[in-house]
C-alpha positions, 0 to 999 in steps of 0.5 A, a space after each residue: 499499499 502506497 504512502 498516500 493510500 495509507 494516509 487516506 485509509 487512516 483519515 477514513 478510519 478516524 472519521 468512522 471512529 469519530 462518528 461512532 463516538 458521537 452516536 454512542 455519546 448520544 445514547 449515553 446522554 439521553 440516559 443520563 438525562 432521564 436519570 437526572 430528571 428522576 433524581 433532580 428533586 432530591 438534589 440540594 443544588 441540582 444545577 451544580 450536581 448535573 454538570 456534564 463532562 467527557 473524559 478521554 483516556 489515552 493509550 500512550 502517555 505524551 512524554 514530551 515535557 515543557 509547556 502543556 497544550 491548551 486548546 479553547 473551545 467555543 461551545 454553541 450552547 453554553 449554560 454559563 452567564 453573568 448570573 451564575 458564573 463569576 469572573 476574576 480579572 488580573 490587570 497590570 499595576 498603575 504604579 510599579 514602584 517599590 513603595 506601591 508594592 509595600 503599600 498597606 492598602 493592598 487592593 487600592 490599585 484594583 479599586 482604581 481599576 474597577 472605577 476605571 472600568 465602570 466609568 469607561 465601559 459600564 462594567 460593574 460587580 454584576 459583570 466582574 466578581 473580583 479584580 486583582 493587580 499582579 502585585 496584589 495577587 502575589 502578595 495575597 496568594 504567595 502560598 500554594 494552598 491559598 492559590 488552590 482556594 483561589 482557584 475554587 473561588 471564581 469560575 473564570 479567570 482572565 488576565 491582561 495579555 502582557 502579564 500572561 507569562 508571569 500569571 501562568 508561572 505564578 498560578 502554576 499546576 494548581 490552576 492547570 489541574 483545575 483547568 482554570 488557567 486564565 484567558 488573555 485579554 487586552 485591558 487597554 480596550 473595551 473588554 466587554 465583548 471578551 467577557 461575554 465570550 468567556 462564558 462559552 469557552 471551555 479549555 481542552 488542556 493536554 498536559 505532559 505525563 498525563 494519561 487522560 483529559 476531561 472537558 465540561 460539556 454543559 449541564 443536564 438541565 440543558 436540552 438534549 439538542 443543546 448538549 448534542 451540539 456541544 458534544 459534537 464540537 468537543 469530540 471533534 476538537 479531541 480528535 483534531 488535537 489529541 497527542 498521537 491523533 485519534 488512534 491514541 484514544 483508549 476509552 471515552 466516558 460521559 460522567 456527571 460531577 457530583 454523582 460520579 456516574 460514568 457511562 462508557 461510549 467508546 473503548 479501543 483495545 488495540 495496541 499502543 505500539 502503533 501510536 506515535 507520540 512526541 518524545 522528550 527532546 534534549 534541550 539545547 542551550 547556547 554555549 560560550 567558550 572563554 579563557 580563564 586566567 586560573 586555569 592551566 594553559 590549554 584549558 578553557 571554560 564552557 558556560 551554558 545558557 542555563 548557568 552550568 560551567 565546565 572545563 574543557 580542553 582547548 577549542 575542541 570542547 572536550 570536557 575534562 574533570 578539573 582540578 584533580 590531585 595531579 593539578 595545581 591547587 592551593 588551600 583556599 581555592 574555590 574548586 577542590 581537587 578530585 583524586 582518582 578515586 573521586 573521578 571514577 565515583 563521579 563517572 559512575 554516578 553519571 552513568 547511573 543517572 543516565 541509565 535510570 533516565 533511559 529506563 524510565 522513558 522506556 517504561 513510560 513509552 510502553 
């Protein structure tokens, strides 16, 4: 079979699999809807208890580390609006001086932002539940436990695009796990439209070294037609962006939030060997060679961009262990000498670490 025919056959199989998942999902959705209507009278918070998710498990776990992949999906029929969904904004500081960073009035600049948004765009507490400046956020939520509470306090987080990288690094894995990573906005223009759009967006978050992903479809209080529309969009997005492609799908389930009811809609018992996912790449750093007056003739210093410094032999760049017991060394020098036993010990430890890393990567790839 030619390469072109194999590609065409693979695409055809993927389309058939997508249709199969959609068809089975509709049966499961109808069953969950009927069950929800029977027990809704007993639920304390029926709308919250009826939140519906689709969960997808992989055959092969993506091993590539680094920035996880996030896709934003716009749902055609959202159940969220300003009356049942809270939005938190993270905005720049007006005053970034050291004195302002130590000001006891921690939320003073946030109040200034609230006044500005109300005067310019008519946005009030009905539209925005909370406003933080980036400095205020760091001062009030320096601990991971506090950030975990923050993630559960508001439904949607939005951050000025200039602060996106800072906010993502600060909020960390707690927000990624809760799929509450902030959405980017431009605070220099009217954000009213972005606030409305945020209600219909859900995050499809493919994290490295994770074997599953879950996405909120809607609420069982919605009609079957609305949930069907949302489900079709999400399933197509999963098939389009899943690491390893549709062949990496092991199983799919529909589940509710509070009752933990989970109905299978697709299972593939095929081997994982045929799935191709991105493998970890050795990070390449910029390197600079330079002379050092304290080194013997013929030796140079290699400085890597991540700060690692090694001694190399000449311009060839061959790394050497220096100093050893045979090299010149005096009491008080910063680098202590390595005798022959120490050199061999260092080399053995390095070999053991490399072997362990290779075994771990092979185990995770299986």
